[in-house]
N, C-alpha and C positions, 0 to 999 in steps of 0.2 A: 332603426333596425340594429340588432345586436349580432355580431359575427362570432357567436359562441354557441355551444350546444345548449339547447333548452334543458336537457337532463342535467347538465352541469350547473346551469344558472339557477335552477329551481331546487337545488339540493343544498343542504348544510354540509360544508366540507368535513372530511374526516379529521378529528382533532386529537387522535391518540398516536400519531406517528412519532418515532424517536427523533428528538431535536438534535442530538449529538452525532458524532461521526460514526460510520459503519465500523463495527469491530465485533470480535467474539468468535466462538466455535459453536457450530450447530449440527444437529443430525441431518437436517434438510434445509436447503436454501431454495426458495421459490422466486423466480424472476418474472415479474409482471403481475400487477394488481388489477387485472380484469376478472371477469367471472370465473375463468379457468383457475387462475392463480389464487384467487380469494378462496374458492371452495377447497382447493388442495390444501392451502395453509390452514383453513378452518378445521378440516377433517383431521389433518396430522396433529395439530395442536390439541384438538379434542381427544385424540388417542394417546396423548401424553408425551409426544415427541417435542424436542426443542427445535423450533422452526423460526427461520428468518424469511421475511418477504421484502424484496427489493423492487421498487417502482421508479422508473426513470422520471416520471412527471408527478402526477397525483393519482390517488385511487380512482379507478374508472376512467382514466384519461383517454384511452384508445377506443377500440371498436365497442367495448362494453358501455361506454358513455356517449357514443356518437351514432347509434343505430336507430332504426325506425320504431323500436318499442314493441315488435312482434315476437311472440313465442309460438311459432307455428308447428303443428304436429306433422309427423312424417317427414320425408325428404323431399327436396324440390323436384327431383327427377321422378318419372313414373316408376312404379314398382317393377314393371317389366324390364325397364332399362337397367335397374340395379341387379335384378335377377340374372339378366343376360351377361352382365359384367362379372358378378361375383358368385353366382349360384344361389339356389333357393335358401339354404340355411343362413348364409352370410347376409343375404338381402333382407331376410326377416329380422335378423339381429340388428342390422344397421337401421332399418325403418323403426323398429321398436325403441331404439336408443333415444330418438327424438321425443317420442311420447313419454318414455320413462324419465327423461330429463325435466320435462314440464312438471310431471308428478313430483320429482325431487325438489324442484324449485318451490312448489306449493308447500311441501312438507317442511323445508328449511325455513320458509317465511313464517310458518306456524310455530316451529320449534324455537326460532331465534327472535320471534316477535318483531319482525321487520314490517314497517308500515310503508308499503310501496304500491298500493292500489291493485294488487293482483286480481285478475278477473278472467274467467273462462268465457270470452265473448265470441269465440269462433272466428274462422277466416273464410273469405271468399276468394277463390282464384277465378278471375273474371276473363271471359272471352272478349278480346279487344276487336276481333274481326269475325264476320260470319263464317269464314273458312276455318276458324279455330274451334268452332262449336263441336264438331264431330270428334276431334281429337280429345278435347277435354271431357266429353261424355264418355268416350272409351276409357280414358284414364280413371274417371269416377267409377265406372262399372268394375274395372280391374281392382281398384283399391277396396271397394266394397266386398268383392269376392275373395280377395287374397288376404288382406291385412286389417281392414277397418270398416266394419259394417255400418258405422255411424255416419259416414259421409253420404251426401246426397246431391242430386243435381237440381239446380234452380233454373227455371226458364227465364227468358228476358223479362217477362211480366213480373216474375218473382223478384228479380234483381231491382226493378224499378221501385219496389216497396222498400228495399234496403238502401238505395242510393237515389239522390235527386239528380240523376244523370241518364241521358240516352246513349251513352258512349259504349255500352256493353250488350252482349248478345246471349248471355247465360253465364252460369258460374258453378263451380264445385264448392260446396259448403263443407268445411271440416270443423265440426263443433267442438272438438277437444282443444283447439288452439286457444291461446290466452294472451293477455297483455298486462303490462305493469309499468310503473315509473322506473326506468332503468337507473337513474341516478340514485334514487332512494334505496334501491336494491343493492347497488354496489357499496354504498356507504354502510348499509346495514350489515352486509357480509363482512366488511372490514372491521366493523365494531365487534361482530361475533368472533372473528378470528383473534382479535386482540383480547377479548374477554376470555377466550379459551387458552391464551398464553402465547400467541404468536407475537414476535417482535417485528414491527413494520417500519421501514424507512421509505419515505417519499423523496423525490428529487435526487435520486441516486442511481443513475444508469450504470450497468456493468460495462466497464470499458476494457477490461482484460480478465483473463482467467488462466490459471496454470494448475497443473497437477501437483499435489503435495502428498506426502506419505499417507495422510489420513483423509484424502478426498480431493477437494478442489479449493483453491484460493480465488475468490471473486473480488476484484478491485473496482472501486467506485471513486468519484472525485473527492469524497470525504474520508476514505479509508478502505479497509478490506476486512473480509471475514473468511473463515474456513468452514466448509460444510462437507459432510461425508457423502451426501448425494445432492444433486441439483435438478430441479424441475424448471424447464423452460416453457413459459406460457405467454409469449410475446406476439404471436400471430404476425400480422402485417407490420408490426413495429419492431421486428427482429433486426438487430444491428449486425454489422460486419464482424463483430466478435464471434458470431455464430453463423459463419458463412455457409456451412453445410446445409442449413435450413433455408437460407436466402436463395440458394441455387434451385431449390425445389418448390418455391412459392413466389407468386407474383403479387406485389402490393398494388391494388387497384383502388382509385378514389371513388367514393360515393358521397352524394350531397343531399341535403335536406333543408326544406324551408318549413316554418311554422307561422301560422297566421296569428292575428290578435284573437282573443276569446270570442267565440260566436254567441249571439243571443240564442235563447231557446227556439225562437222562430227560425233562425238561420240553421241551427242544428237539424230541426225537423225537415227543412227544405234541402239539406245537403247530405247528411249521413245518419238518417234516423235509425238504421240498423246497429250502429255503434260497434262495428267489428273491425278486425284486421282485413285489409284489402290489398290485393296485388293483381296486376294485369298480366296478360299472356304474351306480351311482346318480348322479343329477344333482349332489348334494352328496356327492362321493365320499370314501371313505377309501383310504389307501395305507399299506402296512406292509411290513416286512422285518426280518431279524435284523441287528444291528450286528456288527462284527468280534468283539466279546467276548460274543456270544450274548444280547444284550438284545433285547426286542421293541420296535421303533420303530413307532408307530402315529399317523398324522396325518390331517388333513383340515380343511376350512373349517367348523369347529364353529360359527362365527357369521359373518354377512356384515357386516363392519365394516372400516373403514379404520384402525382403531386396534389396536396391539399393545403392551400394557404388563402389569405383573404382575397387575392386576385382571382384565383380559380373559383373560390366560393361565390364571389359576386357574379361572374359570368354564368356559372352553373345555376345559381339561384334565379337569375333572370329567365333562363330556359325552363327551369322547373315551374316558375310561376306561370309561364305560357302554357305548359302542359297541364297544370292544375286547372287553369281557366278553360282549356279545351274540354276537360272532363266536367267541370262545374262552372259554367258561365256565370252563375249567380254570385261567384266569389270575385268577380273582376275588380270590384272596388274595395275589397277587404284588404287591410294593411298586412304586410309581412313583418312580424316582430323579430324573428330569428332566422338566421341563415348560417349553415356551417357545413363542413366536409369532414371526412375521415377516411382512413385506409382499411381496405378489406384484404385479408390474406387468402389468395386464390391458388389452389393447386391446379395442375394441368387438366385433371379430370373432374375437378370441382367436388371431390370427396375429401373430407378431413382426414387427418392422420394423428395417431397417438401411439407411443411406445417408447423404446429406448434406442438412441443412436448418438454417435459422436460424444460419448461420455455423459450424456444427460438423459433424463426422462422428459418427454415432450408431448404437447398436445396443441395443434394449430391447424391452419389451412381450412378454416371453416367456410370460406368462399361465399361470405355474405349471409350465412345461416347459422352463425355461432351463438346468437343470443339465447336460442332455445336449448342447444345441446352442450354448450361449454361448461355449464354447471356440472353435468354428469361426467364430462371428460375430466374436470378437476378432481372429482372423486376417484375416477379411474387412476389418475396419476398418483394420487395419495396411496391408493392400494398397491400400485407397483412399487412405490418407495418403501412400503411396509412388507413387501415380499409376496403379495397376492397377485397372481397373473391371470386370473380367470374372469375378470369383470370387464375386460377391454373389448367393446364391440368392433373396434378397428384393428384388432390383432391380425397380423399376417398380411396386411395390405401393403404390397410393394410400393415404394416411393422413390421414383427415379428423378434425377435432376432434369430440369427443363432444358432442352437443347439450346445452346448459344445464349443462355441466361446466366448472368453473374450477380444478379441482385437488382439491376436497373432494367425494367421491362421496356426496352426500346420499341418493341413491336405492338404495344397497346393501341396506338392510333390506327394501325392497319386492321387490327381485330375489331375496333369500334366501327370503322367504315364498313366492314363486311356485315356486321349485325345491323347497322342502320339501313343498309341496302335491303337486307332481308325483311326488315320491318316495313319498308315502303311497298313491298309487294302485296297484292290482295290476300 
């Protein structure tokens, strides 16, 4: 078993990063080479600006290269919940942003000729308990009526045609949802940004920043640069250098296992529908087939802000048990990959983007960033170029989490509460 991300391990590393020290003057410096930062840098460079991209590890290292590979349409919350919180117009704009981002990803892949296996396979939101059926049916009806007439309800018998499992009692099908190889997409985006003229440094975390007459000086272990504007796109991997954002966001660990490749017969007996799947528990699981027919199975196996080999091992063991509970036929199938990563969660689980603390920022995706972060990267580029009307998150207040300074000590308590709720009928 490899304790590395399947997406990282099965991708060719980015090979056009600058080998020398960080230096120079730029119109915009982007911090973070995930999907947000990569698309911001790509769009800015394509527009003719002089752009630097600084990454603390390697391209796609964080959540962009450690997620479940889902590009799911709409928001995780019911449309009614968003509407009650933000009003009808803002709710529609936010909901549409997730669909628009998937369309944008598809268009970029075509434009930049990125080979990442993008496919509109659809998503099933699965009812894990009989008591969840009415709630999900009501959610389905509301979405059809208000924002997306393509969604439909699948009965338990319909779900059995999609999955070789008796664990579920119905599902909401969202056919606009898509999937792709996240590592190939990240590397392809980096190559595109480089091709359009962006200067990219890997293994250079920003360890200090200071205002200078013509913008900001950003210091890394190998040197420093000056940029007129700074875009911060680090989500859960935001450091203490940017404490304003750490106080407003909690880093929560999520974990994933991936099996060996299944035979065609095993695929037919396990996941013949070949879609994205997520269940309806509070501590949910998500799963899909990889491009080479492995089962990818993930979830928040433990409520922690740490992800290392020790936590990955224990969480992987729990995920394997959960996978076998859903698919008993996989009990003897070997696990080839096990890894964890951090998710940047806001208190209300809605992302934020705009300007604050001297930077342009987009983050707080709360576990649903793979699908919307590409669009937010474009929004941040627009803001840097003076355009203010493309931000679907504009005007959303973002208060600091009470008693939170960057280390979420309260996560085990939150986890225990949700586990108790999941134990109820």
